[in-house]
C-alpha positions in Angstrom: 0.0 0.0 0.0 1.3 3.4 -0.9 2.0 6.1 1.8 -0.6 8.5 0.4 -3.2 5.7 0.7 -2.5 5.4 4.4 -3.0 9.1 5.0 0.6 9.5 6.0 1.2 11.9 3.1 -1.3 14.3 1.7 -2.7 13.4 -1.8 -0.7 15.0 -4.6 -3.3 17.8 -5.2 -3.0 19.0 -1.6 0.8 19.2 -1.6 1.0 22.6 -3.4 -1.5 24.0 -0.8 0.7 22.8 2.1 3.8 24.1 0.4 2.0 27.5 0.1 1.2 27.3 3.8 4.7 26.4 4.7 6.0 29.4 2.7 3.6 31.7 4.3 4.6 30.4 7.7 8.2 31.1 7.0 7.3 34.6 5.8 5.3 35.3 9.0 8.2 34.0 11.2 10.6 36.2 9.2 8.3 39.3 9.6 8.0 38.6 13.3 11.7 38.3 13.8 12.2 41.6 11.9 9.6 43.3 13.9 11.1 42.2 17.2 14.8 42.1 16.5 15.8 44.3 13.5 16.8 47.9 14.2 13.9 49.3 12.2 13.3 52.2 14.6 9.8 50.9 15.4 8.2 52.1 18.6 8.3 49.6 21.4 4.6 49.1 21.4 4.6 48.3 17.6 7.5 45.9 18.0 5.9 44.1 20.9 2.3 43.7 19.6 3.1 43.1 16.0 5.4 40.3 17.0 2.7 38.8 19.2 0.0 39.1 16.5 2.4 37.4 14.0 3.1 34.7 16.6 -0.6 33.9 16.6 -0.8 33.9 12.8 2.2 31.5 12.8 0.2 29.1 14.9 -2.8 29.3 12.5 -0.5 28.5 9.6 1.1 25.6 11.5 -2.4 24.2 12.4 -3.4 24.6 8.7 -0.4 22.5 7.7 -1.4 19.8 10.2 -5.0 19.7 9.2 -4.7 20.5 5.5 -7.5 23.0 6.0 -10.1 20.2 6.0 -11.8 21.3 9.2 -12.1 24.9 10.3 -13.0 23.9 13.9 -10.1 21.5 14.2 -7.6 24.0 12.7 -8.9 26.7 15.0 -8.7 24.4 18.0 -5.1 23.3 17.2 -4.0 26.9 16.6 -5.6 28.2 19.8 -4.2 25.2 21.8 -0.7 25.8 20.4 -0.8 29.6 21.1 -2.3 29.1 24.5 0.3 26.4 25.4 3.1 28.7 24.3 1.9 31.4 26.7 1.1 29.0 29.6 4.6 27.5 29.5 5.6 30.8 31.0 3.9 29.7 34.2 6.2 26.6 34.4 9.4 27.3 36.3 11.3 24.0 36.4 15.1 24.0 36.3 15.3 22.8 32.6 13.0 25.6 31.4 14.9 28.2 33.5 18.2 27.1 32.0 16.7 27.5 28.5 15.3 30.9 29.5 18.8 32.1 30.5 19.9 31.6 26.9 18.9 34.5 24.6 17.1 32.3 22.1 15.4 30.4 24.8 14.3 33.6 26.5 13.0 34.9 23.1 11.0 31.7 22.4 9.8 30.8 25.9 9.4 34.2 27.4 9.2 34.8 31.2 5.9 36.4 32.2 2.4 35.1 31.5 0.1 37.8 30.1 -3.6 37.6 29.2 -2.9 40.4 26.8 -0.5 38.1 24.9 -3.3 35.6 24.5 -5.6 38.3 23.1 -2.8 39.2 20.6 -2.3 35.6 19.6 -6.1 35.1 19.0 -6.1 38.4 17.0 -3.2 37.0 14.9 -5.2 33.7 14.4 -8.3 35.7 13.4 -6.3 37.8 10.9 -4.6 34.7 9.4 -8.0 32.9 9.2 -9.5 35.9 7.4 -6.5 36.1 5.0 -6.7 32.4 4.3 -10.4 32.7 3.5 -9.8 35.7 1.3 -7.0 33.9 -0.6 -9.1 30.8 -1.1 -12.1 32.8 -2.3 -9.9 34.7 -4.7 -8.3 31.5 -6.1 -11.7 29.9 -6.5 -13.1 32.8 -8.5 -13.5 32.2 -12.2 -11.0 34.3 -14.2 
């Protein structure tokens, strides 16, 4: 039996969509890193919240990769769960996590302080990414 028949790989017609999602995810990560780390002269509030909103959008795109976009509810659930878990891990303070947080990359990825406002920013990013996904799909399905 072929791998595609066992649902381990997406059918061939879905691979371009997944590659598109992967490319968008890399773009969102790059934009987020630029907003947060590049010396663009952005005000602190713009750097902080644009990065957090893009973090949420990244979780939407990762969830879209996992689900293939077949189920809106499942994709939303996975995106919200991932974003929520990434914020809730800030509440955990075991030695291994604290060691990672002392490293600049670990500090950047794990963060230190839980914030409900971050969760709101992540959900906002998920909502923007969902709206953009729907708009792109509607545009691609329109007859030319």
